[in-house]
C-alpha positions as CSV (number, residue, x, y, z in Angstrom):
1,M,0.0,0.0,0.0
2,R,1.2,3.5,-0.8
3,R,2.0,5.8,2.1
4,L,-1.2,7.7,3.1
5,A,-0.3,11.4,3.2
6,G,-1.5,14.6,1.6
7,L,-4.7,16.4,1.1
8,Y,-7.8,14.2,1.7
9,A,-10.9,15.4,-0.2
10,I,-14.3,14.5,1.2
11,T,-17.1,15.0,-1.2
12,D,-19.8,17.5,-0.3
13,A,-23.4,16.3,-0.8
14,R,-24.3,19.9,-1.6
15,C,-22.5,19.5,-4.9
16,G,-25.5,17.6,-6.2
17,R,-25.4,17.1,-10.0
18,E,-21.9,18.8,-10.0
19,L,-20.4,16.0,-7.9
20,F,-18.4,14.4,-10.7
21,A,-17.2,17.8,-12.2
22,A,-16.2,19.1,-8.8
23,T,-14.4,15.9,-7.9
24,E,-12.5,15.9,-11.3
25,A,-11.5,19.5,-10.7
26,A,-10.0,18.5,-7.3
27,L,-8.2,15.6,-9.0
28,R,-6.8,17.9,-11.7
29,G,-5.5,20.1,-8.8
30,G,-3.5,17.1,-7.4
31,V,-5.8,15.4,-4.9
32,R,-5.0,11.7,-4.7
33,L,-7.3,10.6,-1.9
34,V,-11.0,11.1,-2.1
35,Q,-13.8,9.9,0.2
36,Y,-17.4,9.7,-1.1
37,R,-19.7,10.9,1.6
38,D,-23.5,11.5,1.2
39,K,-25.7,10.5,4.1
40,R,-28.8,11.9,2.6
41,A,-29.0,10.0,-0.7
42,G,-30.9,6.7,-1.2
43,Q,-28.9,3.5,-1.6
44,G,-29.5,3.3,-5.3
45,R,-28.1,6.8,-6.0
46,R,-25.3,6.3,-3.6
47,E,-24.2,3.1,-5.4
48,A,-24.5,4.8,-8.8
49,E,-22.4,7.8,-7.6
50,A,-19.9,5.6,-5.9
51,R,-19.4,3.5,-9.0
52,G,-18.9,6.6,-11.2
53,L,-16.5,8.2,-8.7
54,C,-14.5,5.0,-8.5
55,R,-13.9,5.0,-12.3
56,L,-13.1,8.7,-12.3
57,V,-10.8,8.6,-9.3
58,H,-8.9,5.6,-10.6
59,N,-8.5,7.3,-14.0
60,Y,-6.3,9.8,-12.1
61,G,-4.4,7.1,-10.3
62,A,-6.0,8.2,-7.0
63,L,-7.8,6.2,-4.3
64,L,-11.5,6.3,-3.4
65,L,-12.8,5.5,0.1
66,I,-16.5,5.1,1.0
67,N,-17.9,6.8,4.1
68,D,-19.5,4.4,6.6
69,D,-20.5,1.6,4.2
70,A,-18.0,-1.2,3.9
71,R,-20.5,-3.3,1.9
72,L,-20.9,-0.5,-0.7
73,A,-17.1,-0.2,-0.8
74,A,-16.9,-3.9,-1.7
75,A,-19.7,-3.7,-4.2
76,V,-18.2,-0.8,-6.2
77,E,-14.6,-2.1,-5.8
78,A,-13.5,1.1,-4.0
79,D,-10.1,1.2,-2.3
80,G,-11.4,1.2,1.2
81,V,-13.8,2.6,3.8
82,H,-14.0,5.2,6.5
83,L,-15.8,4.1,9.6
84,G,-17.5,6.1,12.4
85,R,-18.7,5.2,15.8
86,E,-21.9,3.4,14.6
87,D,-20.4,1.6,11.7
88,L,-18.9,-1.9,11.1
89,D,-16.1,-2.9,13.4
90,P,-12.7,-2.4,11.6
91,T,-11.9,-6.1,12.0
92,L,-15.1,-7.1,10.2
93,A,-14.5,-4.5,7.6
94,R,-11.0,-6.0,6.9
95,E,-12.5,-9.4,6.5
96,L,-15.0,-8.1,4.0
97,L,-12.6,-5.8,2.0
98,G,-9.4,-7.7,2.2
99,A,-5.8,-7.0,3.3
100,A,-5.1,-4.4,0.7
101,A,-8.1,-2.2,1.6
102,V,-7.6,1.2,3.3
103,I,-9.6,1.4,6.5
104,G,-9.9,4.6,8.4
105,V,-11.6,5.2,11.7
106,S,-13.1,8.4,13.2
107,C,-11.8,8.9,16.7
108,Y,-13.3,12.3,17.4
109,D,-11.3,13.6,20.4
110,S,-10.5,10.2,21.9
111,L,-7.0,8.9,22.0
112,A,-8.3,5.7,23.6
113,R,-10.5,5.1,20.6
114,A,-7.5,5.7,18.3
115,R,-5.5,3.2,20.2
116,A,-8.3,0.6,19.9
117,A,-8.7,1.4,16.2
118,V,-5.0,0.8,15.5
119,A,-5.1,-2.5,17.5
120,A,-8.1,-3.5,15.3
121,G,-6.1,-2.9,12.1
122,A,-7.0,0.6,11.1
123,D,-4.7,2.1,8.4
124,Y,-5.3,5.6,9.7
125,V,-7.1,7.3,12.5
126,A,-9.1,10.6,12.2
127,F,-9.6,13.4,14.8
128,G,-12.0,16.3,14.6
129,S,-13.4,18.8,14.6
130,V,-10.2,20.7,14.8
131,F,-11.8,24.1,14.0
132,P,-15.4,25.2,13.8
133,S,-16.9,23.4,10.8
134,P,-19.6,24.5,8.5
135,T,-20.2,20.9,7.5
136,K,-20.7,19.7,11.2
137,P,-21.3,22.8,13.2
138,H,-22.1,20.9,16.4
139,A,-19.2,18.4,16.2
140,R,-17.1,17.8,19.3
141,R,-13.8,19.8,19.1
142,V,-10.3,18.3,19.5
143,S,-7.2,20.3,20.3
144,L,-4.0,20.4,18.3
145,E,-2.3,19.4,21.5
146,R,-4.3,16.1,21.6
147,I,-3.3,15.5,18.0
148,R,0.4,16.1,18.9
149,Q,0.0,13.6,21.7
150,A,-1.5,11.0,19.3
151,R,1.3,11.7,16.8
152,G,3.9,11.0,19.4
153,E,2.3,7.7,20.3
154,L,0.8,6.2,17.2
155,A,2.7,4.9,14.1
156,V,-0.3,5.0,11.7
157,P,-1.1,8.1,9.6
158,I,-3.2,10.7,11.4
159,C,-6.1,12.5,9.7
160,A,-7.6,15.7,11.0
161,I,-10.9,17.2,9.9
162,G,-13.1,20.1,10.7
163,G,-12.8,23.7,9.5
164,I,-9.4,23.2,7.8
165,R,-8.7,25.7,5.1
166,L,-5.8,27.5,3.4
167,E,-5.4,29.9,6.3
168,N,-4.9,27.3,9.0
169,I,-3.8,24.1,7.3
170,S,-0.1,24.8,8.1
171,A,-0.9,24.7,11.9
172,V,-2.6,21.3,11.4
173,L,0.4,19.9,9.4
174,A,2.8,21.3,12.1
175,A,0.9,19.2,14.7
176,G,1.9,16.1,12.9
177,V,-1.2,15.5,10.7
178,D,-0.5,13.4,7.6
179,L,-4.0,13.7,6.1
180,P,-5.7,17.0,6.4
181,A,-9.3,16.4,5.3
182,V,-11.3,19.2,3.7
183,V,-14.9,19.4,2.5
184,S,-16.3,23.0,2.1
185,A,-12.9,24.6,1.9
186,L,-12.5,22.8,-1.4
187,F,-15.9,22.0,-2.8
188,S,-17.4,25.4,-2.0
189,A,-14.4,27.2,-3.5
190,G,-15.0,29.4,-6.6
191,D,-12.1,27.6,-8.3
192,I,-11.9,24.1,-7.0
193,E,-8.9,23.1,-9.1
194,A,-6.8,26.1,-8.1
195,T,-7.8,25.7,-4.4
196,A,-6.8,22.0,-4.5
197,R,-3.5,22.9,-6.1
198,S,-2.8,25.4,-3.3
199,L,-3.8,23.0,-0.5
200,V,-1.9,20.1,-2.1
201,G,1.2,22.3,-2.3
202,L,1.1,23.2,1.3
203,C,0.7,19.6,2.3
204,A,3.8,18.7,0.2
205,A,6.0,21.4,1.7
206,P,8.9,20.1,3.9
207,R,8.1,20.0,7.6
208,R,9.8,18.8,10.8
209,D,9.3,15.1,11.8
210,A,6.6,15.2,14.5
211,G,6.6,11.6,15.6
212,P,6.7,7.9,14.7
213,G,4.2,8.0,11.9
214,S,5.5,11.1,10.1
């Protein structure tokens, strides 16, 4: 498996019919990890969109993960799944998707949950919301200090999400985050491709080693 690092684009359900065009703009801007996330769509539409995104993302040599639904990830031959608190156990997701699949787990502000996820075979763990988030305005907040603590202890890549944008992504990266995840900062931008290119460039800039997983 390639090293998981760089900008992590999570699709915005508000894109509607522009989902594929918006995602392709992000890919043209250099994004190489995409998560399909739409909790409002029916299963039929979600499967059709996931299949289409899988083809599109793979055409750019990038990876597609599916939010929440390991069975959908298996059905459309996506590269993996991102699991929340109410979703399938990571061990069961691994059995379903296979050894090569990328499995990420939301840990919110909990280092204990992150430790358990790593023990269960997660390929990366995600913390958030780091900053106030227009996507999840009521999400529990996590401090950069907690992320630094996780970075010092955990050897897997660390994802952070929530309110990350051009103006604050450098602080997130300095805390040891490998995968800064963005939704509205990218998909609500006037020029998605240019915004992606700027964010990807900041992620690629040299930075000090912050821990065992950096």
